[in-house]
N, C-alpha and C positions, 0 to 999 in steps of 0.2 A: 235468400235461401227455403227451400220445405224445410216443414217440421215435422216431427213423426206422426205420421197419418192420421192416429187418432184425434191430434188437436187441427189439423189443415183440412180447410173445405175443399171437398170434390171440385168446386171450380178454380181454384190455386194449381190443381195436378193438370187439368185441362190447358190453363194458360203453361204453365211450365212447358207440357209435352210441343204446344203448338211454337212456341220459341225458343225451343233447346239447342238450336244452332247459334243462338246467341247467348247461351248458360255454358254449356260444353262445346271444346272442338273436336273434329273428327280426330285430329292428332292428341289430342287430350285423351279421349278414351280408347284410343289404340291402345297406348301407352299403358293404360290402366289392365285394361285385357291383356296384356300378355304379361303383364307383371303377374296379375292371377294366375296365369294360365302355369307361368313357370313356378308360381307357389304352390299347386295343387301336383302337380307332378313332383316334388319334392316331399309334400306330405304325403302322396300315397304310393309312393314309392314300395315294391315289395309289397305292396297290400293289397287284398280284395277289398275293390272299392266300387258302389254305384251311388247315384244322385235322387235323391227326392224330387218329383215333376209334380206341380198341381196345375201348371197352366196357368198360374198368374203369373204380374211381370219378372217378379223376382225368380220364379224358378225357368222362366225364359232365359233367361241371362244365365243362369246356372247352366242350364243345358249348352249354352254356347261357348262358355268359359270349358265345361266339363268335357265335352265332347273334341274340343280343341287340344284337351291336356289328354286324351285316350280313353276317357270313361265314357262307355255309353248306354249300359246297362241302368235301367232306371225305375221306379215304382210309383204308380198314379194310386193314391188312397182314396178311395169312396164310400157311399153306403146308397141307401136307396131311397135317400132326401134330394137327391142332386135336381138341378134346374136340368130339363130335358136340353133346353139352346146351347147350354154347355157342355152338355155330354155329348152333343152331336158334335159341336167345334173340335172336343177332344179326340174324338173318333176321325177325323178329317186331317188333325194337327199333330198328334202325338208323334213323340222319338220313335224311331225305328226299333229299338231296342224297349221297350215300356214294357212292364209287366204291370197288372190291375191288381189290386186286394180289395176286396170290399168285406167289410167291417158290418155291413147287413144291417144297422137300424133302418125301421121303417117306419110309414105310418101308424103300425099297431103299435110299434114302441113309442113312436112319441106320444100318442094319446096316454100311455101312460108313466109317462116322464114329464108332464107339463113344464116342469120348471126349466126344462131344458129351450122353451119354445123363445127365440128371438132373447137373447142374454143379454140384460139391464146391469150386470156389473163384471168386474171381469173373473171373478173367479167362475162362474155359470160359464164365459167364453173358452177359458182355459181348460176346462172340464170336455167341450167339444173336442179340444184339441188334443188330450190325453185319450179318449175313447175312440175317436177317428184316426187323426193324422200319426200320432204317435202309436199307436196299438197295431195299426197296419205296416208302419216302419218295422217294428219292432218283428211282426211275421214275416216280412219279407227279407229280414236283417241274419234272421237265426235261420230260414230254409234256405236261403245262398251260403251260407257261412261266412258272410261280410266281417273284414276288420273294421271299417268303417263306412258310414251314409255321407255324402254331403248334401248338405242342407240351405235356403237361399234365404237364411236369418241374416239380418243386419242390424248394426248396432242404433244407426240411425230411426228405426221402429221402436226403440227400446228393448229389443231381444238380447237375450243373454246369448253370448255365444263360445263361454268357457276363457282358458288359458289360450292365447296366441288362435283363436277359432276351433279348438279342439276341445272337448269335456267327455266324460264316459260316465254313464248313469248308473246306477245299483246294479241293473239287470245287465251291465256289461255291454250298453250299444255305446257306440263312440260316434258320436258326430262332429261334423267338418263342416265352419261356415267361409266358405273362402271370399263371401262376397261382404264381410263382414266392416269391414270399413269404406264400404261403397257409398255414396251421399245416394239420395231420391235422385238427382239430375242426373248422376252418372248412369243410373236403371234406365231412366227415359231417353239417354243420349245413346245407350246400346240398341236397344231397341228400334230409337228413329235411324241410327246410322246404319244397322246390319239388317234394316225391313223385318223384325221379326212380327210375326202376324201375330195379335192381340185377340183376346178371347172378346166374346159379346159382353161379358160383366162390365168393361169400362166403359161402356155407353147406357148403360142401366142407373137407376136412382143411387147416387153415393156410392157409384162404381169403385173409384180408385181407394175409396176410405172403407169402404167394405170389404175389399177383395173377394178372395177365391171361397167356396165352402157351400157346403148345403144349405137349402134356403132357410130351414128351422135355426140355423147356429148363425143367421143374420144381427149384424151389431149394430147399434147408434139409430136405433127406429124411435127411440122414446116412449115406445110404448108397445102393446101388442097389438093393439088396435090398428098402430101404423103402420107394423110389419107387416100385417094382412094387406094393409092396402100398397105398400111398395112391392110386395109379392104379386099382387093382383095384376099392377101396371105391365111388371114383367111378364106374367104368366098367369091367365084368370082360370088353366084349367089346374093347376096346382090348388087355388083356393077351393074351388068345386070339389075335389078329389078329396081335401081333407078335412071339408066342409059333413063329411059322411061319418067322421069320425070326431072330430074335436070342435066341443062346442063353440068358442071364440071367432072360428072360421064361420061356422055357422052363423053364427050374430052379424058379423060382419057384413056375409052378404047379405041376410034379411034387412039391417038396415039400413047399408049403403049401394047396395046394387041392386035388388030386387024393385 
């Protein structure tokens, strides 16, 4: 069984996906999907609700169950430091009622906040979530007068999901995680059996371990230098553009590429 993505090798995810029919049957995942849809209907009855969509594996399954429960409005939170290939994929595969919120971080901002580059600790990684995903969700939530926003957070990743999957923060934002008890294998099974399109991130280095997010928020690189090395493999143009403002990107190119 797959463990938390932080402690699991990327190869283990790929192997599980390749052998998912031997791990979770179509009947099992159908029953889980049906139960989750019914729970969403119950929890959101009489409420104005939408879901957060990141394009990652959990949000793809969240979209499947939310739309089948009658919730189609959703938000994609981004900034100006995204992988171009991923944004192209989003444009081709986004839900039809998706709204995009851009929190605005760019290369100039990053050059002035270099402590945020390739997080090497949990606190910095969490700070990225606060200033991008959580901030964008808050903007969308208030703009649309929501009572609840659905997230793809799961206990299997060590995420806090509140009492029975629901919690309200100090700003009055109520978040509900209908996939809270889903195993990693269940997510992969839903993607497989329902032919959900996967973004390119999962074919990139450490794709399943890193997941979605802008490139400077990339975790588990081990060092700043290796972060640039991984991003260069994915898209060299990102590193060349960053080198105009960020010394470590310039050093990487001079010492390993030129």
